[in-house]
SEDRENZA-106710 format. One record per residue (C-alpha): y, x, z; residue number from 1; residue in three letters. Coordinates in steps of 0.2 Angstrom, whole numbers, always signed. Layout:
<recs>
@north Y, east X, up Z, num NUM, residu ALA
...
</recs>
This chain:
<recs>
@north -456, east +924, up +915, num 1, residu MET
@north -447, east +924, up +932, num 2, residu LYS
@north -433, east +936, up +937, num 3, residu PHE
@north -427, east +940, up +953, num 4, residu LEU
@north -410, east +946, up +957, num 5, residu GLN
@north -411, east +963, up +967, num 6, residu LEU
@north -394, east +969, up +970, num 7, residu LYS
@north -376, east +966, up +964, num 8, residu HIS
@north -363, east +980, up +963, num 9, residu THR
@north -347, east +982, up +956, num 10, residu SER
@north -353, east +994, up +941, num 11, residu MET
@north -370, east +987, up +937, num 12, residu GLU
@north -381, east +970, up +941, num 13, residu ARG
@north -399, east +975, up +943, num 14, residu ARG
@north -413, east +962, up +938, num 15, residu ILE
@north -431, east +965, up +940, num 16, residu ILE
@north -446, east +954, up +934, num 17, residu MET
@north -459, east +948, up +945, num 18, residu GLU
@north -472, east +947, up +931, num 19, residu THR
@north -475, east +957, up +917, num 20, residu ILE
@north -473, east +948, up +898, num 21, residu GLY
@north -486, east +949, up +885, num 22, residu ASN
@north -478, east +962, up +875, num 23, residu ILE
@north -482, east +979, up +867, num 24, residu ILE
@north -471, east +992, up +862, num 25, residu SER
@north -470, east +999, up +845, num 26, residu THR
@north -476, east +1015, up +851, num 27, residu LYS
@north -490, east +1007, up +860, num 28, residu ASP
@north -494, east +997, up +844, num 29, residu LEU
@north -493, east +1012, up +834, num 30, residu SER
@north -505, east +1021, up +844, num 31, residu TYR
@north -518, east +1006, up +846, num 32, residu MET
@north -518, east +1005, up +825, num 33, residu LYS
@north -522, east +1024, up +824, num 34, residu ASP
@north -536, east +1021, up +838, num 35, residu MET
@north -541, east +1005, up +828, num 36, residu PHE
@north -541, east +1015, up +811, num 37, residu ASN
@north -551, east +1030, up +818, num 38, residu TRP
@north -565, east +1019, up +826, num 39, residu ASN
@north -567, east +1009, up +809, num 40, residu PHE
@north -567, east +1025, up +798, num 41, residu LEU
@north -580, east +1033, up +810, num 42, residu ALA
@north -591, east +1016, up +809, num 43, residu SER
@north -589, east +1017, up +790, num 44, residu LYS
@north -593, east +1035, up +787, num 45, residu LYS
@north -608, east +1034, up +799, num 46, residu ILE
@north -615, east +1019, up +790, num 47, residu THR
@north -614, east +1028, up +774, num 48, residu HIS
@north -622, east +1043, up +780, num 49, residu TYR
@north -637, east +1032, up +788, num 50, residu LEU
@north -642, east +1029, up +771, num 51, residu ASN
@north -644, east +1047, up +768, num 52, residu MET
@north -654, east +1051, up +782, num 53, residu VAL
@north -674, east +1051, up +784, num 54, residu MET
@north -678, east +1056, up +802, num 55, residu ASP
@north -679, east +1041, up +814, num 56, residu GLU
@north -672, east +1050, up +828, num 57, residu GLN
@north -657, east +1055, up +819, num 58, residu VAL
@north -654, east +1037, up +812, num 59, residu LYS
@north -657, east +1031, up +830, num 60, residu GLU
@north -642, east +1042, up +836, num 61, residu VAL
@north -631, east +1037, up +821, num 62, residu LEU
@north -635, east +1019, up +823, num 63, residu MET
@north -629, east +1021, up +842, num 64, residu ASN
@north -613, east +1030, up +836, num 65, residu ALA
@north -610, east +1017, up +823, num 66, residu ARG
@north -612, east +1003, up +836, num 67, residu ASP
@north -600, east +1012, up +848, num 68, residu MET
@north -588, east +1014, up +835, num 69, residu HIS
@north -589, east +997, up +828, num 70, residu SER
@north -587, east +990, up +846, num 71, residu SER
@north -571, east +1000, up +850, num 72, residu ALA
@north -564, east +994, up +833, num 73, residu ALA
@north -567, east +976, up +837, num 74, residu LYS
@north -560, east +977, up +855, num 75, residu THR
@north -544, east +985, up +850, num 76, residu ILE
@north -543, east +972, up +835, num 77, residu LEU
@north -546, east +959, up +848, num 78, residu SER
@north -533, east +964, up +859, num 79, residu PHE
@north -520, east +967, up +845, num 80, residu MET
@north -524, east +949, up +839, num 81, residu GLU
@north -518, east +942, up +857, num 82, residu GLY
@north -534, east +943, up +865, num 83, residu GLY
@north -538, east +951, up +882, num 84, residu SER
@north -546, east +968, up +885, num 85, residu TYR
@north -564, east +965, up +893, num 86, residu GLU
@north -575, east +979, up +895, num 87, residu GLN
</recs>
């Protein structure tokens, strides 16, 4: 990570970064953990209810919702494991 000295004063020394490092704050990590858990749980619940539904149209809607939540959970997990965000 490169640093650039911006200005010197008698009271303080200001330094700014040219690039942002690969860091996540604990607050951000907690938020991402909550998002992962919510999407994972939604996917599990939808999978459970799929076994109870007889109507094919309702099954299709539930499968689409399950796939959406599963995909979101995988994306969040990949990002937290050090991967990058790709849509």
